[in-house]
PQR file of N, CA, C, O and H, with PARSE charges and radii, in Angstrom:
ATOM      1  N   MET A   1      16.588 -11.140   2.309 -0.4000 1.5000
ATOM      2  CA  MET A   1      15.476 -10.683   3.136 -0.0000 2.0000
ATOM      3  C   MET A   1      14.177 -11.309   2.623  0.5500 1.7000
ATOM      4  O   MET A   1      14.015 -11.531   1.423 -0.5500 1.4000
ATOM      5  N   ASP A   2      13.281 -11.582   3.522 -0.4000 1.5000
ATOM      6  CA  ASP A   2      11.985 -12.177   3.200 -0.0000 2.0000
ATOM      7  C   ASP A   2      11.193 -11.245   2.277  0.5500 1.7000
ATOM      8  O   ASP A   2      11.063 -10.056   2.570 -0.5500 1.4000
ATOM      9  H   ASP A   2      13.412 -11.401   4.497  0.4000 1.0000
ATOM     10  N   PRO A   3      10.659 -11.776   1.158 -0.5600 1.5000
ATOM     11  CA  PRO A   3       9.882 -10.927   0.235  0.2800 2.0000
ATOM     12  C   PRO A   3       8.707 -10.220   0.897  0.5500 1.7000
ATOM     13  O   PRO A   3       8.350  -9.107   0.509 -0.5500 1.4000
ATOM     14  N   ARG A   4       8.108 -10.857   1.892 -0.4000 1.5000
ATOM     15  CA  ARG A   4       6.991 -10.212   2.596 -0.0000 2.0000
ATOM     16  C   ARG A   4       7.464  -8.976   3.348  0.5500 1.7000
ATOM     17  O   ARG A   4       6.758  -7.970   3.412 -0.5500 1.4000
ATOM     18  H   ARG A   4       8.398 -11.761   2.208  0.4000 1.0000
ATOM     19  N   THR A   5       8.663  -9.059   3.918 -0.4000 1.5000
ATOM     20  CA  THR A   5       9.222  -7.909   4.626 -0.0000 2.0000
ATOM     21  C   THR A   5       9.486  -6.772   3.655  0.5500 1.7000
ATOM     22  O   THR A   5       9.203  -5.611   3.952 -0.5500 1.4000
ATOM     23  H   THR A   5       9.237  -9.877   3.866  0.4000 1.0000
ATOM     24  N   LEU A   6      10.031  -7.112   2.492 -0.4000 1.5000
ATOM     25  CA  LEU A   6      10.284  -6.089   1.477 -0.0000 2.0000
ATOM     26  C   LEU A   6       8.984  -5.442   1.030  0.5500 1.7000
ATOM     27  O   LEU A   6       8.926  -4.227   0.844 -0.5500 1.4000
ATOM     28  H   LEU A   6      10.261  -8.055   2.251  0.4000 1.0000
ATOM     29  N   SER A   7       7.943  -6.245   0.856 -0.4000 1.5000
ATOM     30  CA  SER A   7       6.644  -5.716   0.449 -0.0000 2.0000
ATOM     31  C   SER A   7       6.081  -4.795   1.518  0.5500 1.7000
ATOM     32  O   SER A   7       5.542  -3.735   1.201 -0.5500 1.4000
ATOM     33  H   SER A   7       7.990  -7.232   1.008  0.4000 1.0000
ATOM     34  N   MET A   8       6.199  -5.182   2.764 -0.4000 1.5000
ATOM     35  CA  MET A   8       5.692  -4.354   3.853 -0.0000 2.0000
ATOM     36  C   MET A   8       6.467  -3.042   3.928  0.5500 1.7000
ATOM     37  O   MET A   8       5.885  -1.983   4.163 -0.5500 1.4000
ATOM     38  H   MET A   8       6.638  -6.043   3.021  0.4000 1.0000
ATOM     39  N   GLU A   9       7.787  -3.119   3.728 -0.4000 1.5000
ATOM     40  CA  GLU A   9       8.605  -1.903   3.759 -0.0000 2.0000
ATOM     41  C   GLU A   9       8.201  -0.971   2.618  0.5500 1.7000
ATOM     42  O   GLU A   9       8.117   0.244   2.800 -0.5500 1.4000
ATOM     43  H   GLU A   9       8.260  -3.980   3.538  0.4000 1.0000
ATOM     44  N   TYR A  10       7.954  -1.547   1.445 -0.4000 1.5000
ATOM     45  CA  TYR A  10       7.534  -0.743   0.305 -0.0000 2.0000
ATOM     46  C   TYR A  10       6.190  -0.072   0.584  0.5500 1.7000
ATOM     47  O   TYR A  10       6.020   1.116   0.311 -0.5500 1.4000
ATOM     48  H   TYR A  10       8.022  -2.533   1.298  0.4000 1.0000
ATOM     49  N   GLU A  11       5.247  -0.821   1.121 -0.4000 1.5000
ATOM     50  CA  GLU A  11       3.932  -0.269   1.435 -0.0000 2.0000
ATOM     51  C   GLU A  11       4.043   0.845   2.475  0.5500 1.7000
ATOM     52  O   GLU A  11       3.341   1.852   2.392 -0.5500 1.4000
ATOM     53  H   GLU A  11       5.385  -1.787   1.342  0.4000 1.0000
ATOM     54  N   LEU A  12       4.924   0.656   3.447 -0.4000 1.5000
ATOM     55  CA  LEU A  12       5.127   1.678   4.462 -0.0000 2.0000
ATOM     56  C   LEU A  12       5.707   2.949   3.830  0.5500 1.7000
ATOM     57  O   LEU A  12       5.292   4.060   4.161 -0.5500 1.4000
ATOM     58  H   LEU A  12       5.494  -0.163   3.513  0.4000 1.0000
ATOM     59  N   GLU A  13       6.665   2.774   2.922 -0.4000 1.5000
ATOM     60  CA  GLU A  13       7.237   3.926   2.216 -0.0000 2.0000
ATOM     61  C   GLU A  13       6.162   4.650   1.407  0.5500 1.7000
ATOM     62  O   GLU A  13       6.121   5.880   1.381 -0.5500 1.4000
ATOM     63  H   GLU A  13       7.002   1.872   2.653  0.4000 1.0000
ATOM     64  N   GLN A  14       5.299   3.889   0.750 -0.4000 1.5000
ATOM     65  CA  GLN A  14       4.223   4.493  -0.035 -0.0000 2.0000
ATOM     66  C   GLN A  14       3.254   5.260   0.853  0.5500 1.7000
ATOM     67  O   GLN A  14       2.794   6.342   0.488 -0.5500 1.4000
ATOM     68  H   GLN A  14       5.332   2.889   0.771  0.4000 1.0000
ATOM     69  N   ALA A  15       2.948   4.709   2.005 -0.4000 1.5000
ATOM     70  CA  ALA A  15       2.044   5.392   2.937 -0.0000 2.0000
ATOM     71  C   ALA A  15       2.673   6.690   3.427  0.5500 1.7000
ATOM     72  O   ALA A  15       2.001   7.718   3.521 -0.5500 1.4000
ATOM     73  H   ALA A  15       3.322   3.830   2.302  0.4000 1.0000
ATOM     74  N   HIS A  16       3.970   6.637   3.740 -0.4000 1.5000
ATOM     75  CA  HIS A  16       4.650   7.855   4.194 -0.0000 2.0000
ATOM     76  C   HIS A  16       4.696   8.895   3.081  0.5500 1.7000
ATOM     77  O   HIS A  16       4.534  10.087   3.345 -0.5500 1.4000
ATOM     78  H   HIS A  16       4.516   5.803   3.664  0.4000 1.0000
ATOM     79  N   ALA A  17       4.912   8.465   1.847 -0.4000 1.5000
ATOM     80  CA  ALA A  17       4.927   9.403   0.720 -0.0000 2.0000
ATOM     81  C   ALA A  17       3.563  10.063   0.571  0.5500 1.7000
ATOM     82  O   ALA A  17       3.476  11.265   0.322 -0.5500 1.4000
ATOM     83  H   ALA A  17       5.043   7.497   1.633  0.4000 1.0000
ATOM     84  N   PHE A  18       2.497   9.281   0.723 -0.4000 1.5000
ATOM     85  CA  PHE A  18       1.140   9.812   0.651 -0.0000 2.0000
ATOM     86  C   PHE A  18       0.933  10.886   1.723  0.5500 1.7000
ATOM     87  O   PHE A  18       0.399  11.961   1.451 -0.5500 1.4000
ATOM     88  H   PHE A  18       2.568   8.305   0.926  0.4000 1.0000
ATOM     89  N   LEU A  19       1.363  10.573   2.934 -0.4000 1.5000
ATOM     90  CA  LEU A  19       1.211  11.521   4.031 -0.0000 2.0000
ATOM     91  C   LEU A  19       2.024  12.788   3.782  0.5500 1.7000
ATOM     92  O   LEU A  19       1.556  13.895   4.047 -0.5500 1.4000
ATOM     93  H   LEU A  19       1.797   9.699   3.155  0.4000 1.0000
ATOM     94  N   ASP A  20       3.235  12.622   3.276 -0.4000 1.5000
ATOM     95  CA  ASP A  20       4.078  13.780   2.968 -0.0000 2.0000
ATOM     96  C   ASP A  20       3.425  14.663   1.917  0.5500 1.7000
ATOM     97  O   ASP A  20       3.484  15.890   2.003 -0.5500 1.4000
ATOM     98  H   ASP A  20       3.616  11.722   3.062  0.4000 1.0000
ATOM     99  N   ASP A  21       2.801  14.037   0.924 -0.4000 1.5000
ATOM    100  CA  ASP A  21       2.130  14.799  -0.136 -0.0000 2.0000
ATOM    101  C   ASP A  21       1.051  15.717   0.430  0.5500 1.7000
ATOM    102  O   ASP A  21       0.803  16.799  -0.103 -0.5500 1.4000
ATOM    103  H   ASP A  21       2.753  13.041   0.853  0.4000 1.0000
ATOM    104  N   TYR A  22       0.410  15.278   1.514 -0.4000 1.5000
ATOM    105  CA  TYR A  22      -0.665  16.064   2.112 -0.0000 2.0000
ATOM    106  C   TYR A  22      -0.216  16.845   3.350  0.5500 1.7000
ATOM    107  O   TYR A  22      -1.031  17.441   4.054 -0.5500 1.4000
ATOM    108  H   TYR A  22       0.611  14.400   1.948  0.4000 1.0000
ATOM    109  N   GLY A  23       1.092  16.829   3.599 -0.4000 1.5000
ATOM    110  CA  GLY A  23       1.623  17.607   4.712 -0.0000 2.0000
ATOM    111  C   GLY A  23       1.256  17.081   6.085  0.5500 1.7000
ATOM    112  O   GLY A  23       1.185  17.848   7.045 -0.5500 1.4000
ATOM    113  H   GLY A  23       1.754  16.345   3.027  0.4000 1.0000
ATOM    114  N   ILE A  24       1.025  15.792   6.189 -0.4000 1.5000
ATOM    115  CA  ILE A  24       0.661  15.187   7.472 -0.0000 2.0000
ATOM    116  C   ILE A  24       1.950  14.694   8.140  0.5500 1.7000
ATOM    117  O   ILE A  24       2.679  13.876   7.579 -0.5500 1.4000
ATOM    118  H   ILE A  24       1.083  15.169   5.409  0.4000 1.0000
ATOM    119  N   ASP A  25       2.215  15.202   9.339 -0.4000 1.5000
ATOM    120  CA  ASP A  25       3.454  14.866  10.041 -0.0000 2.0000
ATOM    121  C   ASP A  25       3.347  13.598  10.886  0.5500 1.7000
ATOM    122  O   ASP A  25       4.275  12.792  10.942 -0.5500 1.4000
ATOM    123  H   ASP A  25       1.623  15.866   9.795  0.4000 1.0000
ATOM    124  N   ARG A  26       2.218  13.441  11.528 -0.4000 1.5000
ATOM    125  CA  ARG A  26       2.058  12.309  12.451 -0.0000 2.0000
ATOM    126  C   ARG A  26       0.775  11.574  12.123  0.5500 1.7000
ATOM    127  O   ARG A  26      -0.210  12.155  11.668 -0.5500 1.4000
ATOM    128  H   ARG A  26       1.464  14.096  11.482  0.4000 1.0000
ATOM    129  N   ILE A  27       0.824  10.273  12.371 -0.4000 1.5000
ATOM    130  CA  ILE A  27      -0.368   9.459  12.115 -0.0000 2.0000
ATOM    131  C   ILE A  27      -0.371   8.289  13.092  0.5500 1.7000
ATOM    132  O   ILE A  27       0.680   7.750  13.438 -0.5500 1.4000
ATOM    133  H   ILE A  27       1.624   9.802  12.741  0.4000 1.0000
ATOM    134  N   ASP A  28      -1.540   7.914  13.522 -0.4000 1.5000
ATOM    135  CA  ASP A  28      -1.608   6.799  14.455 -0.0000 2.0000
ATOM    136  C   ASP A  28      -1.436   5.475  13.696  0.5500 1.7000
ATOM    137  O   ASP A  28      -1.728   5.405  12.502 -0.5500 1.4000
ATOM    138  H   ASP A  28      -2.394   8.352  13.241  0.4000 1.0000
ATOM    139  N   PRO A  29      -0.967   4.442  14.375 -0.5600 1.5000
ATOM    140  CA  PRO A  29      -0.692   3.152  13.718  0.2800 2.0000
ATOM    141  C   PRO A  29      -1.911   2.536  13.026  0.5500 1.7000
ATOM    142  O   PRO A  29      -1.767   1.899  11.983 -0.5500 1.4000
ATOM    143  N   ASP A  30      -3.102   2.716  13.588 -0.4000 1.5000
ATOM    144  CA  ASP A  30      -4.299   2.142  12.971 -0.0000 2.0000
ATOM    145  C   ASP A  30      -4.557   2.755  11.600  0.5500 1.7000
ATOM    146  O   ASP A  30      -4.878   2.043  10.648 -0.5500 1.4000
ATOM    147  H   ASP A  30      -3.220   3.234  14.435  0.4000 1.0000
ATOM    148  N   THR A  31      -4.418   4.075  11.500 -0.4000 1.5000
ATOM    149  CA  THR A  31      -4.628   4.738  10.220 -0.0000 2.0000
ATOM    150  C   THR A  31      -3.567   4.317   9.218  0.5500 1.7000
ATOM    151  O   THR A  31      -3.861   4.123   8.039 -0.5500 1.4000
ATOM    152  H   THR A  31      -4.157   4.653  12.274  0.4000 1.0000
ATOM    153  N   LEU A  32      -2.339   4.178   9.687 -0.4000 1.5000
ATOM    154  CA  LEU A  32      -1.270   3.735   8.803 -0.0000 2.0000
ATOM    155  C   LEU A  32      -1.558   2.331   8.267  0.5500 1.7000
ATOM    156  O   LEU A  32      -1.292   2.046   7.099 -0.5500 1.4000
ATOM    157  H   LEU A  32      -2.101   4.336  10.645  0.4000 1.0000
ATOM    158  N   MET A  33      -2.098   1.459   9.110 -0.4000 1.5000
ATOM    159  CA  MET A  33      -2.445   0.105   8.679 -0.0000 2.0000
ATOM    160  C   MET A  33      -3.561   0.154   7.643  0.5500 1.7000
ATOM    161  O   MET A  33      -3.529  -0.602   6.672 -0.5500 1.4000
ATOM    162  H   MET A  33      -2.314   1.690  10.059  0.4000 1.0000
ATOM    163  N   ILE A  34      -4.531   1.015   7.828 -0.4000 1.5000
ATOM    164  CA  ILE A  34      -5.628   1.143   6.865 -0.0000 2.0000
ATOM    165  C   ILE A  34      -5.088   1.589   5.516  0.5500 1.7000
ATOM    166  O   ILE A  34      -5.497   1.063   4.481 -0.5500 1.4000
ATOM    167  H   ILE A  34      -4.557   1.629   8.616  0.4000 1.0000
ATOM    168  N   LEU A  35      -4.178   2.552   5.515 -0.4000 1.5000
ATOM    169  CA  LEU A  35      -3.587   3.002   4.257 -0.0000 2.0000
ATOM    170  C   LEU A  35      -2.821   1.868   3.580  0.5500 1.7000
ATOM    171  O   LEU A  35      -2.880   1.717   2.360 -0.5500 1.4000
ATOM    172  H   LEU A  35      -3.846   2.980   6.356  0.4000 1.0000
ATOM    173  N   SER A  36      -2.111   1.080   4.364 -0.4000 1.5000
ATOM    174  CA  SER A  36      -1.361  -0.039   3.821 -0.0000 2.0000
ATOM    175  C   SER A  36      -2.304  -1.081   3.216  0.5500 1.7000
ATOM    176  O   SER A  36      -2.052  -1.591   2.124 -0.5500 1.4000
ATOM    177  H   SER A  36      -2.063   1.203   5.356  0.4000 1.0000
ATOM    178  N   LEU A  37      -3.382  -1.394   3.925 -0.4000 1.5000
ATOM    179  CA  LEU A  37      -4.358  -2.364   3.427 -0.0000 2.0000
ATOM    180  C   LEU A  37      -5.045  -1.846   2.166  0.5500 1.7000
ATOM    181  O   LEU A  37      -5.337  -2.613   1.248 -0.5500 1.4000
ATOM    182  H   LEU A  37      -3.586  -0.981   4.812  0.4000 1.0000
ATOM    183  N   ARG A  38      -5.300  -0.544   2.130 -0.4000 1.5000
ATOM    184  CA  ARG A  38      -5.913   0.058   0.940 -0.0000 2.0000
ATOM    185  C   ARG A  38      -4.992  -0.130  -0.270  0.5500 1.7000
ATOM    186  O   ARG A  38      -5.449  -0.467  -1.362 -0.5500 1.4000
ATOM    187  H   ARG A  38      -5.063   0.079   2.876  0.4000 1.0000
ATOM    188  N   GLY A  39      -3.703   0.090  -0.061 -0.4000 1.5000
ATOM    189  CA  GLY A  39      -2.734  -0.105  -1.135 -0.0000 2.0000
ATOM    190  C   GLY A  39      -2.708  -1.547  -1.602  0.5500 1.7000
ATOM    191  O   GLY A  39      -2.621  -1.813  -2.800 -0.5500 1.4000
ATOM    192  H   GLY A  39      -3.332   0.364   0.826  0.4000 1.0000
ATOM    193  N   ARG A  40      -2.783  -2.471  -0.673 -0.4000 1.5000
ATOM    194  CA  ARG A  40      -2.787  -3.901  -1.014 -0.0000 2.0000
ATOM    195  C   ARG A  40      -4.051  -4.253  -1.791  0.5500 1.7000
ATOM    196  O   ARG A  40      -3.984  -5.008  -2.760 -0.5500 1.4000
ATOM    197  H   ARG A  40      -2.854  -2.256   0.300  0.4000 1.0000
ATOM    198  N   LEU A  41      -5.187  -3.728  -1.389 -0.4000 1.5000
ATOM    199  CA  LEU A  41      -6.450  -3.976  -2.084 -0.0000 2.0000
ATOM    200  C   LEU A  41      -6.386  -3.446  -3.513  0.5500 1.7000
ATOM    201  O   LEU A  41      -6.835  -4.108  -4.450 -0.5500 1.4000
ATOM    202  H   LEU A  41      -5.242  -3.114  -0.601  0.4000 1.0000
ATOM    203  N   GLU A  42      -5.826  -2.250  -3.674 -0.4000 1.5000
ATOM    204  CA  GLU A  42      -5.694  -1.679  -5.017 -0.0000 2.0000
ATOM    205  C   GLU A  42      -4.829  -2.566  -5.903  0.5500 1.7000
ATOM    206  O   GLU A  42      -5.124  -2.740  -7.085 -0.5500 1.4000
ATOM    207  H   GLU A  42      -5.461  -1.712  -2.913  0.4000 1.0000
ATOM    208  N   GLN A  43      -3.757  -3.131  -5.335 -0.4000 1.5000
ATOM    209  CA  GLN A  43      -2.895  -4.040  -6.094 -0.0000 2.0000
ATOM    210  C   GLN A  43      -3.664  -5.288  -6.519  0.5500 1.7000
ATOM    211  O   GLN A  43      -3.557  -5.730  -7.662 -0.5500 1.4000
ATOM    212  H   GLN A  43      -3.517  -2.990  -4.375  0.4000 1.0000
ATOM    213  N   LEU A  44      -4.431  -5.847  -5.603 -0.4000 1.5000
ATOM    214  CA  LEU A  44      -5.200  -7.057  -5.912 -0.0000 2.0000
ATOM    215  C   LEU A  44      -6.260  -6.789  -6.977  0.5500 1.7000
ATOM    216  O   LEU A  44      -6.485  -7.618  -7.859 -0.5500 1.4000
ATOM    217  H   LEU A  44      -4.518  -5.488  -4.673  0.4000 1.0000
ATOM    218  N   LEU A  45      -6.907  -5.633  -6.892 -0.4000 1.5000
ATOM    219  CA  LEU A  45      -7.912  -5.285  -7.894 -0.0000 2.0000
ATOM    220  C   LEU A  45      -7.274  -5.119  -9.271  0.5500 1.7000
ATOM    221  O   LEU A  45      -7.847  -5.535 -10.277 -0.5500 1.4000
ATOM    222  H   LEU A  45      -6.725  -4.959  -6.175  0.4000 1.0000
ATOM    223  N   GLU A  46      -6.110  -4.522  -9.314 -0.4000 1.5000
ATOM    224  CA  GLU A  46      -5.413  -4.349 -10.588 -0.0000 2.0000
ATOM    225  C   GLU A  46      -5.025  -5.706 -11.173  0.5500 1.7000
ATOM    226  O   GLU A  46      -5.158  -5.922 -12.378 -0.5500 1.4000
ATOM    227  H   GLU A  46      -5.644  -4.184  -8.496  0.4000 1.0000
ATOM    228  N   ARG A  47      -4.552  -6.612 -10.338 -0.4000 1.5000
ATOM    229  CA  ARG A  47      -4.210  -7.961 -10.814 -0.0000 2.0000
ATOM    230  C   ARG A  47      -5.448  -8.671 -11.351  0.5500 1.7000
ATOM    231  O   ARG A  47      -5.376  -9.367 -12.364 -0.5500 1.4000
ATOM    232  H   ARG A  47      -4.444  -6.437  -9.359  0.4000 1.0000
ATOM    233  N   ALA A  48      -6.582  -8.496 -10.674 -0.4000 1.5000
ATOM    234  CA  ALA A  48      -7.827  -9.122 -11.125 -0.0000 2.0000
ATOM    235  C   ALA A  48      -8.232  -8.560 -12.485  0.5500 1.7000
ATOM    236  O   ALA A  48      -8.661  -9.309 -13.363 -0.5500 1.4000
ATOM    237  H   ALA A  48      -6.640  -7.931  -9.851  0.4000 1.0000
ATOM    238  N   ARG A  49      -8.101  -7.253 -12.661 -0.4000 1.5000
ATOM    239  CA  ARG A  49      -8.427  -6.642 -13.955 -0.0000 2.0000
ATOM    240  C   ARG A  49      -7.526  -7.185 -15.059  0.5500 1.7000
ATOM    241  O   ARG A  49      -7.987  -7.482 -16.161 -0.5500 1.4000
ATOM    242  H   ARG A  49      -7.753  -6.644 -11.948  0.4000 1.0000
ATOM    243  N   GLN A  50      -6.248  -7.311 -14.754 -0.4000 1.5000
ATOM    244  CA  GLN A  50      -5.304  -7.831 -15.738 -0.0000 2.0000
ATOM    245  C   GLN A  50      -5.630  -9.282 -16.086  0.5500 1.7000
ATOM    246  O   GLN A  50      -5.522  -9.686 -17.244 -0.5500 1.4000
ATOM    247  H   GLN A  50      -5.873  -7.070 -13.858  0.4000 1.0000
ATOM    248  N   SER A  51      -6.028 -10.058 -15.087 -0.4000 1.5000
ATOM    249  CA  SER A  51      -6.396 -11.455 -15.330 -0.0000 2.0000
ATOM    250  C   SER A  51      -7.617 -11.546 -16.239  0.5500 1.7000
ATOM    251  O   SER A  51      -7.675 -12.407 -17.117 -0.5500 1.4000
ATOM    252  H   SER A  51      -6.116  -9.729 -14.146  0.4000 1.0000
ATOM    253  N   GLU A  52      -8.585 -10.669 -16.035 -0.4000 1.5000
ATOM    254  CA  GLU A  52      -9.778 -10.658 -16.880 -0.0000 2.0000
ATOM    255  C   GLU A  52      -9.410 -10.308 -18.316  0.5500 1.7000
ATOM    256  O   GLU A  52      -9.989 -10.858 -19.253 -0.5500 1.4000
ATOM    257  H   GLU A  52      -8.538  -9.969 -15.322  0.4000 1.0000
ATOM    258  N   GLU A  53      -8.454  -9.400 -18.503 -0.4000 1.5000
ATOM    259  CA  GLU A  53      -8.022  -9.020 -19.843 -0.0000 2.0000
ATOM    260  C   GLU A  53      -7.356 -10.190 -20.549  0.5500 1.7000
ATOM    261  O   GLU A  53      -7.507 -10.351 -21.760 -0.5500 1.4000
ATOM    262  H   GLU A  53      -7.984  -8.953 -17.742  0.4000 1.0000
ATOM    263  N   ILE A  54      -6.627 -11.002 -19.808 -0.4000 1.5000
ATOM    264  CA  ILE A  54      -5.942 -12.155 -20.392 -0.0000 2.0000
ATOM    265  C   ILE A  54      -6.946 -13.212 -20.830  0.5500 1.7000
ATOM    266  O   ILE A  54      -6.788 -13.838 -21.878 -0.5500 1.4000
ATOM    267  H   ILE A  54      -6.505 -10.871 -18.824  0.4000 1.0000
ATOM    268  N   LEU A  55      -7.989 -13.405 -20.008 -0.4000 1.5000
ATOM    269  CA  LEU A  55      -8.998 -14.410 -20.327 -0.0000 2.0000
ATOM    270  C   LEU A  55      -9.800 -13.942 -21.507  0.5500 1.7000
ATOM    271  O   LEU A  55     -10.712 -14.640 -21.949 -0.5500 1.4000
ATOM    272  H   LEU A  55      -8.118 -12.897 -19.157  0.4000 1.0000
TER
END
């Protein structure tokens, strides 16, 4: 399977887990995309921090 597909599936699972934690049953696709993008941004920021530590 394409690694991008696996990453998207993982992000979707994480978003659903977040919603479950707060008892949210339904969510519109736009909000779900925002949560997914937020997760991706957090990953990129963490990688940037790690890169700064290496330098």
